[in-house]
Every structure is written in C-alpha cells, then in structure tokens.
C-alpha positions as CSV (number, residue, x, y, z in Angstrom):
1,M,8.9,-8.6,1.9
2,H,10.9,-6.5,1.0
3,N,12.1,-3.2,3.1
4,V,13.7,-0.7,0.5
5,I,14.8,2.9,-0.1
6,L,11.6,5.2,-1.6
7,S,13.4,5.2,-4.5
8,E,14.2,1.7,-4.8
9,A,10.5,0.7,-4.5
10,K,9.3,2.9,-7.6
11,D,12.0,0.5,-9.7
12,L,10.1,-3.2,-7.8
13,L,7.0,-1.4,-8.2
14,E,6.8,-0.7,-12.5
15,D,9.3,-4.3,-12.8
16,N,6.8,-6.5,-10.4
17,M,3.1,-5.6,-11.9
18,Q,3.0,-8.6,-12.7
19,G,2.6,-12.7,-11.1
20,Y,2.6,-10.8,-7.8
21,Y,0.5,-10.4,-4.8
22,Y,0.2,-7.0,-3.0
23,V,0.2,-5.7,0.8
24,Y,-0.3,-2.2,0.5
25,M,-1.3,0.8,3.1
26,M,-3.1,3.7,1.7
27,G,-3.3,6.8,3.9
28,S,-5.6,11.0,4.0
29,A,-3.8,14.3,2.7
30,S,-4.1,14.3,6.7
31,G,-2.8,11.9,7.6
32,R,-5.0,10.9,10.1
33,A,-7.1,7.6,8.4
34,L,-4.3,4.9,6.8
35,Y,-6.1,2.0,5.2
36,V,-4.5,-1.3,4.8
37,G,-5.0,-3.9,1.4
38,V,-4.1,-6.5,-0.6
39,T,-4.1,-7.4,-4.5
40,N,-3.0,-9.3,-7.9
41,D,-2.8,-5.5,-9.8
42,L,-1.3,-3.1,-7.6
43,Q,-2.2,-1.0,-10.7
44,R,-5.6,-0.9,-10.9
45,R,-6.0,-1.5,-7.5
46,V,-4.5,1.6,-6.3
47,L,-6.5,3.6,-9.8
48,E,-9.9,2.0,-8.6
49,H,-9.0,3.7,-4.9
50,K,-8.0,7.3,-6.1
51,N,-11.5,7.1,-8.8
52,G,-13.5,6.6,-5.9
53,E,-15.3,3.5,-7.5
54,T,-14.8,1.4,-4.5
55,A,-17.4,2.0,-1.3
56,G,-16.0,2.1,1.6
57,F,-13.3,2.6,3.9
58,T,-10.7,4.4,1.3
59,S,-13.7,7.1,-0.5
60,R,-14.9,7.8,3.5
61,Y,-11.5,8.3,4.4
62,R,-9.9,9.9,1.0
63,C,-7.5,7.2,1.4
64,Y,-5.8,8.1,-2.1
65,A,-2.2,7.3,-1.6
66,L,0.1,5.4,-1.7
67,L,2.1,4.9,1.1
68,Y,3.7,1.5,1.5
69,Y,3.8,-1.7,-1.0
70,E,5.0,-5.5,-0.9
71,P,4.9,-8.2,-2.7
72,Y,4.9,-12.2,-2.7
73,S,4.1,-14.9,-4.7
74,D,2.2,-16.9,-2.7
75,I,-1.9,-15.0,-1.8
76,R,-1.6,-17.5,1.4
77,D,1.5,-15.7,2.7
78,A,-0.1,-11.9,1.3
79,I,-3.1,-13.2,2.9
80,A,-1.5,-13.2,6.8
81,R,0.3,-10.7,6.5
82,E,-2.7,-7.9,5.8
83,K,-3.8,-9.8,8.4
84,Q,-1.2,-8.8,10.8
85,I,-0.8,-5.4,9.7
86,K,-4.0,-4.3,10.4
87,G,-4.1,-6.3,14.3
88,W,-0.7,-3.0,15.0
89,L,-1.7,-0.4,16.3
90,R,-1.2,3.0,14.3
91,E,2.3,3.8,15.6
92,R,3.7,0.2,14.5
93,K,1.9,0.9,11.4
94,E,3.7,4.0,10.9
95,R,7.3,2.5,11.6
96,L,6.4,0.2,8.5
97,I,6.4,3.0,6.1
98,E,8.9,4.5,7.6
99,T,11.6,2.4,6.3
100,M,10.1,2.4,2.7
101,N,8.9,5.6,1.9
102,P,10.3,8.0,5.3
103,G,8.9,11.9,3.0
104,R,5.2,9.9,3.0
105,V,5.2,10.8,-0.7
106,D,2.8,8.5,-2.8
107,L,4.4,6.2,-4.4
108,A,2.1,5.9,-7.0
109,A,1.5,9.7,-8.1
110,D,2.7,8.5,-11.9
111,F,-0.6,6.0,-12.5
C-alpha cells in the first residue's frame, strides 16, 4: 500500500498504470457518496465511471471523482483490501482519503 501526498499520487498514477491492480475510491460532487472498487486498468475504469458507462451505484449517485487509490501487484491482495475498506465506516474511509488527497480533488481530472 502506498500512502503518498497528492503531488506524488499523480506521479505514481501516471508511472504505474499497467501491470498493477488498483483499489480505488470514487466520490460524488456533493461529498455524500463514496464507492470502493478494484480494477486492473484504473484509467479505463475511472473513465467508464465518469462517462456513465457503468450502471449501478456510481451512475445513480454520480460518483465521478477519483479520490483515492492503492496499487497492488497481486489481485488477491487488491480484492482483500477492497473488502476490508468496504467493511469500514465512512469516517475511516474519509481518513484514508485524507492520507493521499487532503483537498479531495479529482486525481483523474486530467483523464
């Protein structure tokens, strides 16, 4: 797991796009909804969410901002972490987002 500051997070995102699995959190503009997911292609998956190509929670609650992510080399570790985070209360998820993205900016705004 990587807990890095925002500027380092953007560099990591650009440098490590392929060959990793990602646990990520998307948030709504209102700040009321958070979505936790896992993918092997973070850029593609975030764009699917942003473009409304995925039916379900993110479309219904308009979770279009990438707020947090963690790269993993093993899918089993990524899935275990996704399940762990999904089991947390919202307050704990918010604290995790703060470790990487204290301003809650869209880390994928340039996609």
